[in-house]
C-alpha positions in Angstrom: 11.8 63.5 -88.8 13.3 65.4 -92.0 16.2 64.0 -90.7 15.5 60.7 -92.2 15.4 61.9 -95.9 19.1 63.4 -95.2 20.0 60.4 -93.5 19.3 58.5 -96.9 21.0 60.9 -99.2 24.5 61.0 -97.3 24.4 57.1 -96.5 23.3 56.8 -100.5 26.4 59.2 -102.0 28.7 57.2 -99.3 27.9 54.3 -101.4 28.9 56.4 -104.6 31.8 57.4 -103.4 32.7 53.6 -102.6 31.0 51.1 -104.8 30.6 53.3 -107.7 34.1 55.1 -107.5 35.1 53.7 -111.3 32.3 55.7 -112.8 32.8 59.2 -111.4 35.9 60.6 -112.9 36.5 64.2 -111.7 33.3 64.2 -109.5 34.4 62.7 -106.1 35.2 66.3 -104.9 32.4 67.1 -105.4 30.5 64.1 -104.4 32.4 64.9 -100.6 31.5 68.1 -101.0 27.7 67.1 -100.7 28.4 64.4 -98.0 30.1 67.0 -95.6 27.1 69.9 -96.5 24.3 67.2 -95.5 26.1 66.1 -92.4 26.6 69.4 -91.0 22.6 69.9 -91.9 22.0 66.6 -90.2 23.4 67.4 -86.8 21.3 70.5 -87.0 18.5 68.7 -87.8 18.2 65.8 -85.0 17.4 69.1 -82.6 15.2 70.1 -84.9 13.3 66.9 -85.0 13.5 66.6 -81.0 11.6 70.1 -81.0 9.0 68.9 -83.1 8.9 65.5 -81.4 8.0 67.3 -77.6 5.5 69.5 -78.8 7.9 72.9 -79.4 6.6 75.5 -81.2 8.0 76.0 -84.7 7.4 79.1 -87.1 6.0 78.3 -90.5 9.5 79.5 -91.9 11.4 76.9 -90.1 8.3 74.4 -91.3 8.9 75.4 -95.4 13.0 75.3 -94.8 13.3 72.2 -93.8 10.4 71.0 -96.1 12.1 72.3 -98.9 15.3 70.9 -97.5 14.2 67.7 -97.5 12.7 68.1 -101.2 16.7 68.8 -102.1 18.0 65.7 -100.7 15.3 63.3 -102.5 16.7 65.9 -105.5 20.4 64.9 -104.9 19.4 61.2 -104.5 17.4 61.1 -107.7 20.3 63.0 -109.4 22.8 60.6 -108.1 21.4 57.6 -109.2 20.4 58.9 -112.6 23.7 59.9 -112.8 25.3 56.3 -112.1 22.4 55.2 -114.5 23.2 57.5 -117.1 27.0 55.6 -116.6 26.0 52.6 -116.2 24.3 52.7 -119.8 26.7 55.7 -122.5 25.4 55.5 -125.3 26.9 53.5 -128.1 28.5 54.2 -131.7 29.9 51.4 -134.2 32.5 52.0 -136.7 36.4 53.6 -136.3 35.6 56.6 -137.7 33.3 57.8 -135.0 35.7 56.7 -132.0 36.9 60.6 -132.2 33.3 61.9 -132.4 31.5 59.3 -129.3 34.5 60.0 -127.1 33.6 63.8 -127.7 29.4 63.2 -127.2 29.9 60.5 -124.4 32.1 63.4 -122.9 29.6 66.2 -123.3 26.6 64.0 -122.2 28.6 62.8 -118.9 28.9 66.4 -118.2 25.3 67.2 -117.9 24.6 65.6 -114.6 28.2 66.6 -113.0 26.6 70.6 -113.5 23.3 69.4 -112.2 25.3 67.8 -109.5 27.6 71.4 -108.5 24.8 72.9 -108.9 22.7 71.2 -106.2 25.8 71.7 -104.4 26.1 75.5 -104.1 22.1 75.5 -103.4 22.9 73.5 -100.5 25.8 75.7 -99.1 23.1 78.8 -99.8 20.6 76.7 -97.3 23.5 75.8 -94.8 24.5 79.3 -94.8 21.5 80.7 -93.7 21.0 78.1 -91.0 23.3 79.0 -89.3 23.0 82.4 -89.7 19.3 81.5 -88.2 20.3 79.0 -86.0 20.8 81.0 -83.0 17.0 82.4 -83.5 16.1 78.9 -83.8 17.2 78.0 -80.1 19.2 75.2 -82.3 21.8 72.9 -81.1 23.8 71.1 -82.7 23.8 67.4 -82.5 27.6 67.3 -82.9 27.9 69.8 -79.7 25.5 67.5 -77.8 27.4 64.4 -78.5 24.2 62.1 -78.9 23.4 60.2 -81.5 19.2 59.1 -80.5 16.2 61.4 -81.5 15.3 61.2 -77.9 18.4 62.7 -76.3 16.9 66.3 -76.4 13.3 65.4 -75.5 11.9 66.5 -72.2 8.8 64.0 -72.2 7.4 65.6 -68.7 6.4 68.0 -71.0 2.4 68.0 -71.4 3.1 64.5 -70.5 -0.3 62.1 -71.7 0.5 59.8 -69.1 0.5 61.3 -66.0 -3.5 60.8 -66.6 -3.0 57.2 -65.8 -2.2 58.2 -62.2 -5.5 59.6 -61.2 -7.9 57.0 -62.8 -10.3 56.0 -60.4 -10.6 52.5 -60.3 -14.1 51.9 -60.9 -13.4 53.3 -64.5 -10.9 50.2 -65.2 -12.0 47.1 -66.8 -10.3 43.5 -67.5 -7.1 44.2 -65.6 -8.3 42.0 -62.2 -6.4 38.7 -62.9 -2.9 40.3 -64.0 -3.6 42.8 -61.0 -4.2 39.5 -58.3 -1.0 38.2 -59.9 0.7 41.4 -59.0 0.0 42.4 -55.5 0.5 38.7 -54.8 4.0 39.1 -55.9 4.3 41.6 -53.9 3.2 40.8 -50.3 3.9 37.0 -51.1 6.5 35.2 -51.5 10.9 35.0 -50.4 12.6 37.4 -48.0 14.8 38.2 -51.1 14.5 41.4 -52.5 13.0 40.5 -55.5 12.3 42.3 -59.1 9.3 42.0 -60.9 8.7 44.1 -64.8 5.7 44.8 -66.4 5.7 44.8 -69.8 3.5 46.0 -73.0 3.5 48.0 -75.8 2.3 51.7 -74.6 -1.4 52.3 -74.1 -1.9 49.2 -72.7 -2.6 50.5 -69.3 1.1 49.3 -67.6 1.2 52.9 -65.7 -2.1 52.3 -64.6 -2.3 49.2 -63.2 0.8 49.7 -61.5 -0.2 52.6 -59.6 -3.8 50.1 -59.1 -1.4 47.8 -57.1 0.5 50.8 -55.9 -1.8 52.1 -53.3 -3.5 48.6 -52.7 -4.3 48.3 -49.4 -2.5 44.9 -48.7 0.3 46.7 -50.4 0.2 49.9 -48.4 -0.1 48.2 -45.0 3.1 45.9 -45.9 5.4 48.8 -47.4 5.9 51.6 -45.0 8.9 52.4 -46.7 8.3 53.0 -50.4 8.1 55.2 -53.5 7.2 55.9 -57.1 9.4 57.2 -59.5 9.0 58.0 -63.1 12.0 57.8 -65.0 10.8 58.2 -68.7 13.2 58.5 -71.8 15.1 61.4 -70.6 16.1 61.1 -67.1 19.1 62.3 -65.1 20.1 59.6 -62.4 20.8 62.6 -59.6 17.7 63.9 -59.9 16.4 60.0 -60.1 18.4 59.4 -57.0 17.3 62.4 -55.1 13.6 62.1 -55.6 14.1 58.3 -54.3 15.8 59.3 -50.8 12.8 62.3 -50.9 9.9 60.2 -51.1 11.2 57.7 -48.9 12.2 60.0 -45.8 9.1 62.0 -46.3 7.1 58.6 -46.4 8.7 57.4 -43.4 7.9 61.1 -42.4 11.3 61.6 -41.1 13.3 65.3 -42.3 15.6 64.6 -45.6 18.7 64.9 -45.6 20.2 68.7 -46.5 22.7 69.4 -48.6 21.7 66.8 -51.6 21.5 69.2 -54.0 25.2 69.4 -53.9 25.6 66.0 -53.8 27.0 63.3 -56.9 25.8 60.4 -57.9 27.9 57.8 -56.0 27.8 59.9 -52.9 23.6 60.2 -53.6 23.6 56.0 -54.3 25.7 55.3 -51.3 23.2 57.2 -48.5 20.4 56.3 -50.0 22.0 52.2 -49.8 22.4 52.8 -46.3 19.0 54.1 -45.6 17.5 51.3 -46.7 19.9 48.6 -45.8 17.4 47.5 -42.8 14.1 48.8 -44.2 11.5 46.8 -45.8 10.7 48.9 -48.9 8.6 48.6 -52.2 9.7 51.2 -54.9 7.8 51.6 -58.7 9.9 52.5 -61.3 7.6 53.9 -64.5 8.7 54.1 -67.9 11.9 52.7 -68.0 13.0 53.2 -71.5 16.9 51.4 -71.5 19.5 48.9 -69.7 21.0 51.3 -68.6 18.7 52.6 -65.9 18.6 49.4 -64.8 21.9 48.6 -64.8 23.1 50.9 -62.6 19.8 51.2 -60.1 20.0 47.5 -58.7 23.6 48.3 -57.1 22.1 51.0 -54.6 18.9 48.9 -53.9 20.9 46.5 -51.3 19.6 42.5 -51.1 18.6 42.5 -47.0 16.6 39.9 -47.4 13.5 41.9 -45.5 10.9 40.9 -48.6 11.3 43.8 -50.5 10.1 44.9 -53.9 10.8 46.7 -57.2 8.7 46.9 -59.6 9.2 48.4 -63.6 7.2 49.3 -65.8 8.3 48.7 -69.1 7.9 49.0 -72.7 11.3 47.3 -73.9 11.6 43.3 -73.8 14.9 43.8 -73.5 15.1 45.6 -70.1 11.7 43.2 -68.6 14.4 40.8 -69.2 17.4 42.4 -67.9 16.3 41.7 -64.4 16.5 37.8 -64.4 19.9 38.3 -63.8 18.7 38.8 -60.1 18.2 35.2 -58.2 14.1 36.7 -57.3 12.1 38.1 -60.3 8.6 37.8 -62.2 8.0 39.2 -65.6 4.5 40.0 -66.6 3.4 40.7 -70.1 0.7 42.4 -70.1 -1.4 41.7 -72.6 -4.6 43.1 -74.6 -7.9 43.6 -73.2 -10.3 40.3 -74.7 -12.9 41.7 -76.9 -15.4 41.1 -74.2 -13.4 43.5 -71.5 -12.8 45.8 -74.7 -16.7 46.2 -75.7 -16.9 46.5 -72.0 -15.4 49.6 -71.6 -16.0 51.1 -75.1 -19.7 51.1 -73.9 -18.5 52.6 -70.7 -17.2 55.5 -72.3 -19.3 55.9 -74.8 -22.4 55.7 -73.8 -22.7 56.1 -70.0 -25.0 55.4 -68.0 -26.5 53.4 -70.5 -26.1 50.7 -73.4 -25.2 50.6 -77.0 -27.6 51.6 -79.5 -29.3 48.6 -81.9 -28.3 50.9 -84.6 -24.9 51.8 -83.5 -24.3 48.5 -82.8 -22.2 46.9 -86.2 -20.3 50.5 -86.3 -18.7 50.4 -82.7 -18.2 46.5 -83.2 -15.9 47.5 -86.0 -14.5 50.6 -83.9 -13.8 48.6 -80.9 -12.2 45.8 -83.1 -9.3 48.2 -84.6 -8.6 49.2 -81.4 -7.5 45.5 -80.9 -7.6 45.7 -77.4 -5.9 48.5 -76.5 -7.4 50.4 -73.1 -5.9 53.6 -74.5 -7.7 53.8 -78.0 -10.6 52.4 -76.1 -11.2 55.0 -73.5 -9.9 58.1 -76.0 -12.1 57.0 -79.4 -14.9 56.0 -76.9 -14.7 59.4 -74.9 -14.8 61.1 -78.6 -17.7 59.3 -79.7 -19.6 60.1 -76.2 -20.1 63.6 -77.7 -21.4 62.9 -80.9 -24.6 62.6 -82.2 -25.9 59.0 -81.8 -26.0 58.5 -85.3 -24.7 55.7 -87.6 -23.6 57.9 -90.3 -21.9 60.3 -88.5 -19.9 57.0 -86.9 -19.5 55.9 -89.8 -17.7 59.2 -90.6 -15.7 59.2 -87.9 -13.8 55.7 -88.4 -13.7 55.7 -92.0 -11.6 59.2 -91.3 -9.9 57.6 -88.1 -6.6 58.5 -89.5 -6.6 61.7 -89.9 -8.9 62.1 -86.7 -5.9 61.1 -84.7 -4.4 64.1 -85.7 -7.0 66.9 -85.2 -9.1 65.6 -82.8 -8.3 66.8 -79.7 -10.2 63.8 -77.5 -7.5 61.2 -79.0 -4.7 63.2 -79.2 -3.7 61.1 -76.0 -3.3 58.3 -78.4 -1.1 59.6 -80.5 1.4 61.6 -78.1 1.8 57.8 -75.7 2.5 55.5 -79.4 4.4 58.4 -81.1 6.5 58.3 -78.4 8.1 54.9 -78.9 8.6 55.7 -82.7 10.4 59.2 -81.4 12.5 57.1 -79.2 13.6 54.9 -82.1 17.4 55.2 -83.5 17.7 56.7 -87.0 18.6 53.8 -88.7 15.3 52.3 -87.5 12.9 54.6 -88.2 13.1 54.4 -92.2 12.8 50.2 -91.1 9.3 51.1 -88.8 7.6 53.1 -91.6 8.1 50.6 -93.7 5.0 49.2 -91.7 3.2 52.1 -93.3 3.0 50.6 -96.8 1.2 47.0 -95.8 -2.5 47.2 -95.3 -4.6 47.4 -92.6 -4.5 44.3 -90.0 -1.7 42.6 -92.4 0.2 39.9 -91.5 3.6 40.1 -93.0 6.3 37.7 -93.7 9.0 38.3 -91.8 11.9 37.2 -94.5 10.3 39.1 -97.1 10.3 42.2 -94.8 14.5 42.2 -93.9 15.0 41.2 -97.7 13.4 44.6 -98.7 15.0 46.7 -95.8 18.6 45.5 -97.3 16.9 46.2 -101.0 15.9 49.6 -99.6 19.8 50.6 -98.0 18.2 50.7 -94.5 20.6 47.6 -93.8 24.4 49.4 -92.8 26.4 46.9 -93.2 29.4 45.3 -90.5 32.7 43.4 -91.7 31.8 40.1 -91.3 28.1 39.9 -90.6 25.1 39.1 -93.4 22.8 42.4 -94.1 20.4 39.6 -93.6 21.5 38.6 -90.0 21.8 42.6 -89.3 18.6 43.4 -90.9 16.9 40.7 -88.7 18.0 42.3 -85.7 16.6 45.3 -86.5 13.0 43.7 -86.8 14.0 42.5 -82.9 14.7 45.7 -81.7 11.1 46.7 -82.9 9.9 43.6 -81.3 11.2 44.1 -78.4 10.4 47.8 -77.9 6.6 46.6 -78.5 6.2 48.3 -81.9 5.7 45.7 -83.5 3.7 42.8 -82.5 4.0 38.8 -83.7 1.6 37.3 -85.8 2.6 33.8 -86.2 6.0 31.9 -84.4 6.5 28.3 -86.2 7.2 25.1 -83.8 10.9 25.7 -83.4 9.9 29.3 -82.0 11.3 31.1 -85.0 9.6 34.5 -85.8 7.6 33.9 -88.8 4.9 36.9 -89.3 4.6 39.9 -88.1 2.0 43.2 -87.9 1.8 46.7 -86.0 -1.2 47.7 -84.2 -3.9 49.3 -86.5 -3.5 52.6 -84.2 0.2 52.9 -84.8 0.1 52.1 -88.5 -2.2 54.9 -88.9 0.4 57.6 -87.0 3.4 56.3 -89.5 0.8 56.5 -92.3 0.8 60.6 -92.2 3.9 60.8 -91.1 5.5 58.8 -94.2 2.8 60.7 -96.1 4.7 63.5 -94.2 7.4 63.2 -95.3 6.9 61.3 -98.7 8.2 58.5 -97.8 5.5 56.6 -98.9 1.5 56.6 -99.5 -1.0 54.4 -100.1 -3.2 54.0 -103.1 -6.1 53.3 -103.4 -10.0 53.6 -105.8 -10.5 57.2 -103.2 -6.6 58.2 -103.5 -7.2 58.8 -107.7 -7.0 62.2 -107.5 -3.9 62.4 -105.2 -1.5 64.8 -106.0 1.5 65.2 -103.3 5.2 63.4 -103.9 5.7 59.9 -102.5 8.9 57.7 -102.9 6.9 54.2 -102.4 3.6 53.6 -103.7 1.3 51.2 -102.3 -1.7 50.4 -104.4 -4.1 48.5 -102.1 -8.0 47.5 -103.0 -7.4 49.4 -106.3 -8.0 48.1 -109.9 -7.4 50.4 -113.2 -9.4 53.5 -111.5 -6.1 54.0 -109.8 -5.3 57.5 -111.7 -2.6 57.3 -114.3 -1.5 60.8 -113.9 -1.2 59.7 -110.2 1.7 57.2 -110.4 3.4 58.8 -113.6 3.8 62.5 -111.4 6.0 60.5 -109.2 8.6 59.2 -111.5 10.9 59.4 -108.9 9.3 56.4 -107.5 11.9 54.1 -105.4 9.2 51.0 -104.6 5.9 49.5 -105.8 3.6 47.3 -103.8 0.1 45.6 -105.2 -2.1 44.7 -102.7 -5.1 42.7 -103.1 -6.1 44.1 -106.2 -8.6 42.7 -109.1 -6.3 43.8 -112.1 -3.0 45.2 -112.7 -3.3 48.8 -113.7 -2.6 49.0 -117.2 0.4 51.3 -116.4 2.6 49.5 -115.0 1.9 46.4 -117.9 3.9 48.0 -120.9 0.5 48.1 -123.1 -1.5 51.3 -122.0 -0.8 54.7 -122.1 2.3 54.2 -124.2 4.2 54.2 -121.1 5.8 51.6 -119.7 8.8 50.7 -116.9 11.1 53.0 -118.6 9.0 55.3 -116.8 10.4 54.6 -113.6 13.9 54.4 -114.3 14.7 54.9 -110.7 13.0 51.9 -109.2 14.1 49.4 -106.3 11.4 47.2 -105.6 8.8 46.1 -107.4 6.6 43.5 -105.5 3.7 42.0 -107.9 3.0 39.4 -104.6 0.0 37.4 -106.0 -1.2 40.2 -108.3 -3.5 38.7 -111.4 0.0 39.1 -113.4 0.2 37.2 -116.6 3.4 38.3 -118.3 6.2 40.9 -118.2 7.6 43.0 -120.4 10.8 43.1 -122.2 11.8 46.4 -121.2 12.4 45.1 -117.3 15.6 45.4 -118.3 15.5 48.8 -118.1 15.5 49.3 -114.0 18.6 49.4 -114.1 18.1 50.0 -109.8 15.7 47.5 -109.4 16.8 45.7 -106.3 14.1 43.9 -105.4 11.4 41.8 -107.7 8.6 39.4 -106.9 6.2 37.6 -109.2 5.3 35.4 -106.4 1.9 33.6 -106.8 1.2 35.4 -110.5 0.1 33.8 -113.1 3.5 34.5 -114.7 5.5 31.7 -117.1 8.4 33.3 -118.4 11.2 35.9 -117.6 12.2 38.4 -120.4 15.9 37.9 -121.5 16.3 41.6 -120.2 16.4 40.4 -116.7 20.2 40.3 -117.4 20.3 44.3 -117.9 19.4 44.4 -114.1 22.5 44.6 -112.4 22.1 45.7 -108.9 18.9 42.8 -108.4 19.5 41.2 -105.0 16.5 39.6 -104.3 14.4 37.8 -107.4 11.4 35.6 -105.9 8.9 33.6 -108.5 7.8 31.6 -105.7 4.3 29.7 -106.4 4.4 31.1 -109.8 4.6 29.2 -113.3 8.2 30.0 -113.9 9.7 26.5 -114.3 13.0 27.8 -116.4 15.5 30.9 -116.0 16.7 32.7 -119.3 20.6 32.2 -119.3 21.2 35.9 -119.3 20.5 35.1 -115.6 23.9 34.2 -115.0 24.7 38.3 -115.3 23.7 39.1 -112.2 26.0 39.4 -109.8 25.1 41.1 -107.3 21.6 38.7 -107.2 21.1 37.5 -103.3 18.0 35.1 -103.4 16.9 33.2 -105.9 13.0 31.7 -104.7 12.0 29.8 -107.3 9.3 26.7 -106.0 6.1 25.3 -105.4 4.3 22.6 -103.9 1.5 19.8 -105.4 -0.2 18.0 -103.0 -0.7 14.4 -103.6 -4.2 13.6 -101.5 -4.0 9.7 -102.3 -0.5 9.2 -100.6 -0.4 12.8 -98.5 2.5 13.7 -99.9 3.8 16.9 -101.7 5.7 16.7 -104.5 8.1 19.8 -105.4 8.9 21.8 -108.3 12.0 23.8 -109.1 13.4 25.7 -111.8 15.9 25.1 -114.4 19.1 27.0 -114.6 21.7 26.6 -117.3 25.5 26.4 -117.0 26.7 29.9 -115.6 26.1 29.9 -111.8 29.1 29.8 -110.5 29.4 33.3 -111.3 26.8 34.6 -108.8 29.1 34.5 -105.8 26.9 36.5 -103.6 23.9 34.3 -103.9 22.6 33.4 -100.2 19.5 31.2 -101.2 18.4 29.4 -103.9 15.6 27.3 -104.2 14.7 24.7 -105.7 17.1 24.4 -108.9 16.3 20.8 -110.9 19.5 18.9 -110.8 18.5 17.6 -114.6 21.3 19.5 -116.2 23.6 16.8 -114.8 26.7 17.2 -112.2 27.6 20.5 -114.5 25.2 22.4 -112.7 26.1 20.2 -109.1 29.6 20.8 -109.4 29.4 24.6 -110.0 27.3 24.7 -106.6 30.5 24.3 -105.3 31.9 27.4 -105.7 28.7 29.7 -104.5 30.8 30.3 -101.1 28.2 32.2 -99.8 25.0 29.8 -99.4 23.0 29.8 -96.7 19.9 27.8 -98.2 20.0 25.2 -101.1 17.2 23.4 -102.6 18.1 20.3 -104.7 14.8 19.1 -107.1 15.3 15.4 -109.1 19.3 14.5 -107.9 20.3 11.7 -109.6 21.9 8.2 -107.5 25.1 9.2 -110.0 25.5 13.0 -109.4 25.4 11.9 -105.3 29.6 12.4 -105.2 29.6 15.7 -106.8 26.9 16.8 -104.5 29.0 15.6 -101.6 31.7 17.8 -102.6 29.7 20.6 -103.4 28.4 20.8 -99.9 31.7 20.7 -98.3 32.5 23.8 -99.7 29.4 25.5 -98.1 30.4 26.9 -95.1 27.6 29.2 -93.7 25.1 26.3 -94.8 22.2 26.6 -92.8 19.3 24.9 -94.5 19.7 21.8 -97.5 16.8 20.3 -99.0 17.2 17.5 -101.3 14.5 15.4 -103.1 15.9 12.4 -105.5 15.0 11.9 -109.0 11.8 9.6 -108.5 11.8 8.9 -105.1 15.5 6.5 -105.8 18.6 6.8 -103.7 20.3 9.3 -102.4 24.2 8.6 -102.2 25.3 11.3 -99.9 27.8 9.4 -97.8 30.9 11.3 -98.6 30.5 14.6 -97.4 34.3 15.0 -96.0 33.6 18.5 -94.0 30.0 19.0 -93.0 28.8 22.5 -92.6 28.7 22.4 -89.2 25.9 25.5 -89.3 23.1 23.6 -90.7 20.0 23.9 -89.2 17.4 22.1 -90.9 18.0 18.9 -93.0 15.4 17.9 -95.4 16.5 14.9 -97.5 13.4 12.7 -99.7 14.4 9.6 -101.4 15.7 6.1 -100.4 18.7 5.8 -98.2 20.5 2.4 -97.6 21.6 3.9 -94.3 21.9 8.0 -93.1 24.4 9.9 -93.5 27.6 9.0 -91.8 28.5 13.2 -90.7 24.5 13.3 -89.4 25.7 12.9 -86.1 28.2 15.8 -86.6 25.7 18.3 -86.9 25.3 19.6 -83.1 23.3 22.5 -84.3 20.4 20.7 -86.4 17.3 22.1 -85.2 15.0 20.5 -87.7 15.0 16.9 -89.6 12.5 15.6 -92.0 13.6 12.6 -94.2 10.9 11.4 -96.4 10.5 8.1 -98.6 13.9 7.0 -97.6 12.6 3.1 -96.7 15.5 2.3 -93.9 15.6 -1.3 -92.8 17.0 -0.6 -89.7 15.3 1.7 -86.4 17.2 5.4 -87.4 16.5 6.8 -84.0 19.7 5.8 -81.7 20.9 8.2 -84.4 18.7 10.9 -84.6 18.0 11.0 -81.0 21.8 11.9 -80.3 21.4 15.3 -81.8 21.4 17.6 -78.8 20.0 20.8 -80.4 17.1 18.6 -82.5 13.3 21.1 -82.2 11.4 19.0 -84.9 11.5 15.4 -86.5 9.8 14.3 -89.2 9.9 10.4 -90.2 7.7 9.6 -93.6 8.1 6.1 -95.4 11.5 6.6 -93.6 11.4 3.1 -91.7 10.3 -0.3 -92.9 10.4 -2.1 -89.8 7.6 -2.4 -86.7 9.0 -0.9 -83.6 10.8 2.8 -82.6 12.6 2.9 -79.3 13.0 5.9 -77.9 15.5 5.3 -75.1 16.5 7.1 -71.5 17.9 10.9 -72.1 17.0 10.2 -75.9 15.9 13.7 -77.5 16.5 15.9 -74.8 15.0 18.5 -76.4 12.6 17.2 -79.1 9.5 19.3 -78.8 7.8 18.1 -81.9 7.9 14.4 -83.5 5.4 13.6 -86.5 5.5 10.1 -87.4 4.0 9.9 -90.9 3.0 6.4 -93.5 4.6 3.6 -91.0 2.4 1.2 -92.6 3.8 -1.8 -90.8 5.0 0.3 -87.2 3.2 -1.5 -84.2 4.9 -0.3 -81.4 6.3 2.4 -79.9 8.3 1.7 -76.8 9.5 5.2 -74.4 11.3 4.9 -71.7 11.0 6.6 -68.9 13.6 9.9 -69.1 13.2 10.0 -73.2 11.9 12.7 -74.9 11.2 14.9 -71.5 10.0 18.2 -73.8 7.9 16.9 -76.6 5.1 18.7 -77.1 3.5 17.6 -80.0 2.6 14.2 -81.6 1.0 13.3 -84.5 0.9 9.5 -86.3 -0.3 8.8 -89.8 -1.9 6.4 -90.7 -0.2 3.1 -89.3 -3.1 0.7 -89.0 -0.7 -2.0 -87.3 -0.1 0.5 -84.1 -0.7 -0.8 -80.8 -1.3 1.5 -77.6 1.8 3.2 -77.1 1.8 3.2 -73.5 4.3 5.3 -72.8 2.5 8.2 -73.7 1.6 8.5 -69.8 5.4 9.4 -69.0 5.5 12.6 -71.4 4.0 15.1 -69.3 5.1 17.9 -71.4 2.7 17.3 -74.1 0.1 19.4 -75.3 -1.3 17.8 -77.9 -1.6 14.3 -80.5 -2.9 13.9 -83.4 -3.3 10.0 -84.5 -5.0 9.9 -88.6 -6.0 6.4 -89.5 -6.0 4.3 -87.2 -8.4 1.3 -86.4 -12.0 2.0 -85.2 -10.8 -0.4 -82.1 -7.5 1.8 -81.4 -9.7 5.1 -81.2 -12.7 3.5 -79.0 -9.8 2.5 -76.4 -9.2 6.4 -75.9 -12.0 7.7 -75.4 -13.1 9.2 -72.2 -15.0 7.6 -69.4 -15.4 4.7 -71.1 -12.1 3.9 -72.9 -10.0 1.3 -71.1 -6.8 3.6 -72.2 -8.2 6.6 -72.1 -6.0 7.0 -68.8 -2.4 6.8 -71.2 -3.7 10.4 -72.6 -5.4 11.9 -70.0 -3.2 14.3 -69.2 -2.6 15.6 -72.8 -4.8 18.5 -73.1 -5.7 17.9 -77.0 -6.2 14.1 -78.6 -7.3 14.2 -82.0 -8.5 11.2 -84.1 -9.3 12.5 -87.7 -11.3 15.4 -86.2 -12.5 13.9 -83.1 -11.7 15.8 -80.1 -10.8 13.7 -76.7 -10.8 16.4 -74.2 -8.2 15.8 -71.6 
C-alpha cells in the first residue's frame, strides 16, 4: 500500500519534468534522478504489498522502512509543490538600480529548494541501497523481474482463504436465498439442449459461493448431471492446473481411471483431452470466483457445445465477466441482491441469539447494527456470531457498534469480513486504488454525485491522460470499472439510464477508511477526533463545529484536500478571521469543498492557494468572490451552483486551466409550475479560457460580444445560456457551429421572447441533450440532423403546428418534455414513431384535446405525464402502449378521473395494464 504514495510522487515528478520544465533551470537532472530511484523502489514495493495482502509476516523493521519511505515520498511531493509555488511567485523589486541585487536575491532564494531536493535524492539513494542489500533476506521480487503490473499477481489466495468456509455451510443455516436458488436450479435442469452458461454476479460477501454450492449439491442437479465438477478459480490461477483439476474431477465423477502423464502435458494438450472426453456427455461445471475476462476467453473453447443439455455456472464479483457469457447463444445472468430487511433480521437473530429471540432492551441497537450490514450475509453472520459471545448488555453492544471500524481489524470473529472484502481492493490495479480510497472521505451511507467525484479525481491528479481522450471521460471509465468490480454501488440512475449517484457499502467504507489513515491518505475529523495528532493528506470534517482542534489541522499544513460535511458552522480556522491563521497556512491545497456549508464570505487571501484545482461554494451563502481568485492559475473547477454569487470578477479570465464553471440555480414558480433559471454575469475576455468544457449558466445580457467569444471555446461540452435576446440569435448560431464536441445545450430566451436559432450551419453532431425555453416560429431546421439526441425539452415554444412529425423521427431519443410548446388540439403519434422513447412529459397544453396513438408508435414507452389539460379527452391509444409502467395525470376534469377508476370507471380498461396511474396523488393500482 506504500506503493500508492510512491506512485503519486512519481506522477507528480513526471508532470514537473514536462508541464513545469520551464521553471526548472538546472533542476531537471536532479528530478530525473529522484524519479528513476522511486521507480526502482516502486518495483519492490509491489511485492511487499502483495506479501502484506496475502497475510505473510513482515518484520517490524521492514514495516518501519516502508512507513519511512512513504513519508519521504510525501515530503518530496511537498518540496516539489513548494518549489513550483516559489517560482510561480518570485520576489518582486521595483526600480532599475535594484535589478542586479534583485537577480542575485532571486538566485539565492531559488537555490534553497534546489538544495533541499538534492538532499532528498541522496537520502533516497541510501534507502535504495539498503533495500537492495535486504531484498534477498526479505524474499523480495522486483515487479520488473516479474513483468507484472497489478497487485494481485503475486497473491496466493488459497492461503487461509476464508471463502472455503462457504463450501461447508449447512443449508439449515442459510436465510433468504430460496428464490435465487429455485431460479438457478430451474436454469440448470430445465431449458434448451444447447450448452447454457449461467453467471451469478455480486459483491464479495453476498453469498455467491454458498448459493452455488447449495445448488450444486441439490438432488435434482446431482441426478441430472452425473458428470460434474466444482472448480475454484480465484485471482491467481494457472490454466494448466485448472485443466488438470477439471479432468481429474470429471473422471472421478464418472468413476474412471485418471489418464496418466497429465503433469507433463501443456495447456493445448490438456484442453484437447478435456474437450474430447466431454463431447458425448451431459456435463455440469461450476467455476467459482472468476475475476477476469481472460479466464472465460480461453475456457469456453475447451467445453464442447454438444446439444446434450450441458450447463456451466460461474460466480464472479465482476459484472464484465458476468456479461461476457452473453456471447453464448444460451445464457442467464443472476445479479445477486443484498438480503431484504426481514431476512437480514432473521439471519442476525439466528446467529446473535441462537435458540432464542432478541431481548427487547437490545432490539434498537440490534436493528442499527443490522442496518449497517446493508443486507450483506457475510457481515450479518460474522457480526452476529461475534455478539453472541458478548454479554446481553445494551451498553456493551453500543460500544461494539461505535467501534466497528477497529473491531474489523482486531476481533477474530470479524476476520473473514475484512479478508473477503479486502480481496477486491487488493485486486485493483494501482491507478484505481487512490480513486477507491477516495470514498473513505465521504460520510457513512453518503450518496455521492458522480460528476463531482469525477471532477475531484481529475483535480487530485489520479487520472492518467490519453491523447484525444478528455480526462473526465477517462475518469468515468475508472468509475465504471469500480462499479463493474462490485466495489461501488449505484444509488441513483436517471430516467435515461445514466449513473447520477453512487456509494460504497458501509463496511467497505470502514475498511478503506482504515487503509486511508494507515497511508496518511486521508482522515475523517469529527468532534471526537479533536485530539488526533496523526498526519493526513486529505481532511474530511464531519458533524463537527468549532470543537475541531485548530492544532489538528494546523499540524497538517501539507494537507492537499479539505472537505466539510453536515456542519453547523465553518471552523474559524478556515475563515481567516481567527487565530491569526488564513489560507496562507495551507498553501499546498488542491481541493477545497465547502458545499452546503454555512459560509457567508471568502477571505481575500484565497488567491494564495496557487495549487488549488477545485473550489466548491455550492449551496453556500457566499455573494461575491474576491478579486484574488485571478491568481489561482491551476484552478480547474469552480462550482457556484445554488450559491448567491451572481457575477464573476473580471480577473476570472486569467484562469487558463479552468475546465468547469458551474454557476446556476432555479427558482420555482408554483403558479405556472415553471422554473426560472439564474446564471452569472461574466465580462469580456472569456475567449482566452480555452480549456473550458462546462459553462452553465452564463447571462447573455452583455450582448453579442460575449456570445461571439463563446465561439472560440472549442472544447466546450456543456453550455447554458440565460436571457438570450432575439437579435443575438445569429451570433449564438455561429458560435454553436464551432463547438464540435458539444454534448449539452440549454438556452433560455429573455422574457420568453423569440429564440432565433435557425442558422446553425454546422450543428454539433455529438449533442445529446437540448433544452430550449422561449418562443419558436418553427423547430430549428438543424434539429433532425442531431441523431445522437437522447433528451429534448421545449418550454414556452408556442408552436402553431404539431412538432411530433419532426421529433418522432429522432432515432435515439429517450426522453421528451414539452411545456406550453404547442397551442393546437391534437398530438399525433404515427406508426414507427419514437422507437426508443421511454419518457414523455406533456405540460401546460391548455388547448390539447386529443392524443392519437397509432399501433407501432412508442413501442418502449415506460412513463407518461400530462398536466394540466382541462379539455383532454380520454386517450384510447394508451392501451397499445404495453410497456408503460406509470402514468401521471395532473389537473384533469373530475369526469376524466372518475372514468378511469378501477371497477367503476368505464374507461379503466384503457389503463388496466399500467401498474401505476396517478391523479393528483390518487393512486389507481392496476
